[in-house]
N, C-alpha and C positions, 0 to 999 in steps of 0.2 A: 692502477688501471692496467699495467702490463702484467700482472698476476691473473687479473680477471680475464683479459683476454687469451692469455696462454691456457687458462682452465676451460675456456669456450671452446677453443681450437681442440683441445684434446678430448673433451665431451662430445662434441661433434664427429671427431675423428674414431671415436670408440664405438659409435652407433652401429647396430647391426643392419645389413642389406644395404650399405653404402658402396656401389662398386667402386671403389678407388684401385688403381693399376699402377704400371711403373711408369707409364706416359698420361700424365693428365689430359694432354690435347686429344687423346682418344677415347676418354670417358664420355664426354658429352658432344654431341654434335650440333649444330645450329637448327637443325631440322626438328629439334626437341626430343629427340630419341638417340639411343646407341645400339649399335650392332656387336656384339662379342662373339667371334667365330673361335669355335675349338678346331683344332687340328685334327684330320682323319686320314685313316689309310685307305687302300683300294677295298678293304674289307668291311669298313665302317662307315654308317651313313652319318653324313655330317648335319649337326644339330646347331641350330641360331638362337641365344638368348636375347631377346629385346626388353629394355628397360626403359617405359616411357616416364617422361617428366610428368609430375602432378599438375594439374590446372586447378585453379581456386572456381569452387561452386558457390562460396559467399563474396560478396562485395564489400567494399569500404563504405563507411556510413559517417555523415555529419551528425553528430550526435549533441542535442543540448541536455545536459541532466540536472534535476534540481540538487543543489547542496544537502547532502545527508542522505540522499537516494543510492540505488546501486548502477554502476556501469557494466554492461554486457558488451564484448566486442568478439565477435564469431571469427574463425578463421578456418574454414571447411575446405578440403580438396576432394576430387574425384577418388585418388587413391593416395596411400601415403607410401607404401612398398619401403619401408625403413627409412625414407627421408625424415630429416629433422625440421621441426619448425621453430624459428626463433622470433621472439617480441622484443621490439626496441621501442622506448619511449625518446624521439628526438634520436640522438646519438648514443644514449645510453642502454645498455641490454637490461630488458626485463625478465625474460625467462627464455631456455634453452632446453627442446624437447619439454619433458613435463618436470624439469627443474627451475623453480623460481631463483633468479638471482636476487631480486630485492631481498634484502635481509630487515629483519626486525618490524615488519609491517604485515600483519595479519590480515590486514583489509583484501590483500592481492591473493587470488588463486586462479588456479588452470582447472578447467572442468573439461575431462576428455570426450570427445565426440565420436561415436561410433556407426557404422552403417547396419543394416538389418541383419548382416552376417556375424556382427562382433568386431570387424576389422575396424582399427582406428582409422578415423580420416581428417582428425585435426583437433583444436580445441578451441575454448572459449576464455578470453581473458575477462575474470571478473573482479572488480574492484568496490567494496561495499563502503557504505558512509562515505560518500564522496566529497572530497574536500575542494577548495579553490584551486589548491597546487596540483591539483589532477588533471588539469586543462592541458591540452596539448595534441601534438600528433603521435599515435601510436602504430607502428609497423609490424606486421606478421610477414616474414620471409620464408622461404622453402630452401633449405640449404644444397642447392644444386650448384653447379661451377659457376653459372651465371643466375643470380639468385631472382627470382619472381617474388613479386610482394603485392600486397594489399594495406591501404591505409585507411585508420580510423581519426578524424578529427573530433576532439573532445572538448565541449565547452560546458563550464559550471554555472548554472544560474543561482545565483543568491541573493535570499530574501532581502527586500529592502529594509533598511534601518533608518527611521528620519527623527530628527530633532527640531521640535517646536521653539519659536524665537518670540519672546524670552521663554526659558525656562520653566517659570510657574505657569506658562500659558494664559495668562491675563493681561489685557491691553486697556489701560484707562486713558481716555480721551476726553477733550471738551467740543462743542460745537464748533464747526469750522475748522477744526484741526487737520491736517494730513496724515494717514494712517497707512502703515505697511504691515499687511499680514505675510509671515514668512516662515517655510519651515526647510531645513536642510536635511540632504540627504547623506548621512554617515556612512553608508554601506549598501550594497546591493549591486547586481551584475546580471545581465544588461542594465544600462542606466534606466529606472524606473520613470514611468511616465506622473506627473503630480497634476491632480486635480482639486477642486475647492468646491465645496458646498455649504449650505447654512442649514442647521440643524431645524427641521419642522416648518420650514418657509424658504422660499426662493431667494436668490441673491438680490442686492439691492437693486442692481440695474434689470432685475426681471428673469434671470437665467436660472436655469436648475443648476447648471455647474460651470465653473471656468478652469482654465489649464494654466499653468505657470506655476514656477519655484514660489513666486510672490504676488501679491494683490497690491496695488496702491490706490487708497481712495482720498481725492482732496475732498475738504471743505465738507466733513462728515456731519451726519445730523442725527437723530434718535434713531431713524429707520436703517442705519449702520448697524446698531448694535445686534448682538446675537452671538450665538456658538457656531463658529467655522470649523469644518472639518476638512484637514488636509490629509489626501489619500495618495499613497505611492503604489504603482501596479508595474510590474514588469512581467507577470505570469505566473509567478511562483504562488500558487494556492491564492488564498483570499489577499487583498491589497492589505499594506500596513496602513494604519490611520493614527491621527493625534486629533487633539481639539485645542482650538484658541478661542478665548472669550473677548469678545470687543464690547466695554461698556463706554458709550459715550454719554456724559453727563451732560444735563441741560434742565432750563427751567420746566415746571410742570406744563403738561398740554392735556386737556380735558376733553373727550369725547363724551356725548350725551346720547342716551337710547331713545330719548322722547324729550321734545320740549313743552309738550302740552299732553297732559293725561285727564281723561274724561272719566268721571268716576261717581258715585252715588254713596248716600249715607248709609252707614253701615257697613260699606266694602272695606277690605283690606287693599293697600295700594302702595306700591314700591317705586320708589325714585333712584335711579342707577346712573353713576358715573364711572367713566373709565379714564383712570389716571396714569398719564406716561410721565414718568419722570427718574430722574437718576441724578443724586442720591434719593432715596424714598422721601415722599412728601408728608407733609402732616396736612392732614383733612380734615376741615371742620363744615359743619352744615348749619345753615339758616334758613329761618322762615320770617320771609316779609322784613329782611336784614336784622333779626333777631338772633343770635346763636341759640342753638338746642342743646338741651341735655339729653340723658337718656330716660328720663322719667316717662314720658307718652309716647316714646319712639323705639324704634330697635336699629342700631347701627350695625353692619356688619363689613367684614372686609373679607375677600378671597383673592390673592394675588394682587391685581392691580385693579380689582372690579369693587367699587363701594357702593353698598346699599343701604338707603334710609327707608324702614319699614313703617307705614303708618298703620296701625293695629285694626282701627274702627273710624272711619273716616266721618266728620259731621262738618257742621257749618264751618266751628271753630278751626278744624283742621285743613280748610281749603285756604289755597293761596300760594305764594311764589316761595319754591325751596330752592337754595343756592349750594350748591358744592365747591368749597373753595380750596385748592390745594397749594402749599407752598413749601421751598425748600431754600438753599443758600444762592440758588441761581435765579429765584424770582418766584411769580405765583401767575396762576390762572383760577377763574371761576366761570360756572356756567349754571344757568338758572331754569328750573322747571315749573311750569305752572299746573297745579293741580287744581280742578275745578269741576264742580257738579253743572256747569252749562254745557248745552250741546255741542257736540262735534261740527266743525266747518262742514255747510252743505256742499253736497256734489250736484254739479248741474249737469242734467242729461240730456238736453236738447242738442239737435243739430245747428251748429253756428251759422249755417247758410239759410237765410229765411226765404220761403217761398211768396210771402206777399210783400207789395209795396209799403204800406202803411203801417203794419202791424206785425208782431212776433211773440209766438207761442212758447213761455219759459216754462220747463219743468225741473223739478230737484228732488233731491233726498237729503235727510239728514239724521244721524243715531244721537239718542239721547236715552239717559237711564231714568231720566225723568220725564214726564210727558210735554211734550212741546204743544204749546197752544195756538201759536201762530208765527209767521213769518215776516219779516220786513225785507222787501225787493228794492233795490235803489239800482237807476240807470240815466246814463247820460251818454251823448257822443263823444268822441273820441278828443275833440278840442275844448268842450265845455268843462267849467271848473264846478258849477253847481249840480248835485243829483237830485232826480226827481225819485220820490219815494211813494211806496202803496203796500198797506198791511194787507197779509194774505193768510186765511185760515189753514191751519195743519190738520191733516189725517193722518190715522196711522196705516202704515202697511198692511194687509193681512198675510199671515204665516211669515211675518218677519218681525222677530223681537226687537223692541226698542228702535225700529227706524219709522221715520215719519218723512211723508211726501207734501208738495204743494204744486201748483199749476197758477200762471197767471199770464193772461194776454194783455200784454204792452201795446198800447193804442197810440194814434196820432203819431206815429213815426214819419220820418222823410225817406224816400224812395231812394235806393241804391247809396244808404249810409251805413257806416260802421259806427257800434255803440259798444259801450261798456256796461256789464251789469253785476251786481253782488247781492249775496243773500245772507241773512242772519237769521237765526233760529231763537224763540224766547220759551224758556221754562220757568219753573220757580226760582231759578237762581239769577234770572235777567236774560239778557240777549247774549249769545254767542259772538265770538269774533267772526266778521262776514268771512264768504268764500274768496277766494282768490278771484279777482275780475276776470269775468267771462267775456270774451270778445265775439259778438253775432253781427249780422249784415242783413238789411231788408232787400228784397229782390233789386237786383241789378249791380250790387257789390260784392266783392269778394272779401270776408273777414281777416284771410290771410292774404298779404301782399306777397306775390310771387315774381320772382327776379325773370326779366325779359333774356330769351335765349335765342340762339341762332345768329344770323348776320343782320338781322333788323337792329336800329337804333333804339336804346332807350329811351322812354317818354317819360316826363316827370310826372310823378305821381299824383301832383296837386291836379294838372291839366287832365289827367284820366279821371280821376274823380269829379272834377266838374262836369267832363263831358258826360259821364256815365250819369250824374244826378239830372243833368238836363234831360238827355234822351228818355230816362226812366221816368221823369217827371210827366214828359209830353205824352209817354204813352199811358201813363195813369189816368191823366186828364181826359184822353180820347176815350178811355174805357167807362168813364163815368156817366 
């Protein structure tokens, strides 16, 4: 270090245009300039030479540079006039004048800066292929008696490197286990932000993503399974990512697309089961409790979607088809009925009747085979026995396979709530009845509404009895 210091002093002393004299105290004043007076006699006009100190036109910067990129630090003055620029990193010299002190590192270089007249006004210290060790404070000084300087602070941003836990990226658990998903940051500056997301779906708790070095789930279910992506981002280009696969093993769970399939003879029909299981399940198909072979049916699987195709339906192919899945954790099964019977009827009437003793019921039903008639059943809410009536069906114009019916239900009580259901008959028999439809004669509301406000709640029984008595009295007065 002593030899390096002596070299720098000699180098600075040898630079041209540095006005050193016998008395250093006379070289530079505190007023940033120096007057050197020449002796004159009575016949010679006195001359005065002024050497002004350089001032910086560039400023120190806070630099954040990606590893592998180029660092540029300018040191520009208004005039150099033979003064020398010194570069230091911390307390170590990097360059003196146009000479690099750093040896055996071709990444460092000085680029000379000139003005429009070609005069040198400074330089730029350039460090290519930036490394972590290049971070620090770089100072550029002007070699005056009282040095003036600017400082550049350099930080190196390092791309994150992350390691998934475990190394193979696969976590196997069972239903009810506690699972920790984790990825470790092995490199990166500044420390990256870690976010998690699940491939092709939301996180188990509904979020698009979550933050943190790790995630812990207690009592996991099959809904926690999936591929999780750990992403590390500190601003260095695209985030660094790694994947973890969570496999929660469980007994099969089956989803049905339909529980009832309405079809006709000659049609092709598909029965579909979605089977969720880990490990993979063995899937078996049954018709009316008897295992099926592939002779008269087509069985196909794509992922967890299992399809049974009935190529040409006839009366012998109609029935209840069961999809049964089993693995080492248990089994599950679901049944779909394939039938030529009509679909359940849909009631179109307004449930709030306008008359005291009768109600007009209207409905529609779809069937691939003609519907001949409907069966209408009704009763009051409290009765056990249904009253029945047969109604002729008619096909709706401009509506394929849609049939309709209408029936005036008479001899009803005023202000009373009733239930009604409709079944459709074709060559395969009566369909399943529609869902019970609630309607009311005039004076009653088919839907009980809660009492709001500051009023006290009145028992439903009292209200119903009062409404029935009032409505009956009004009905009798109108006769």
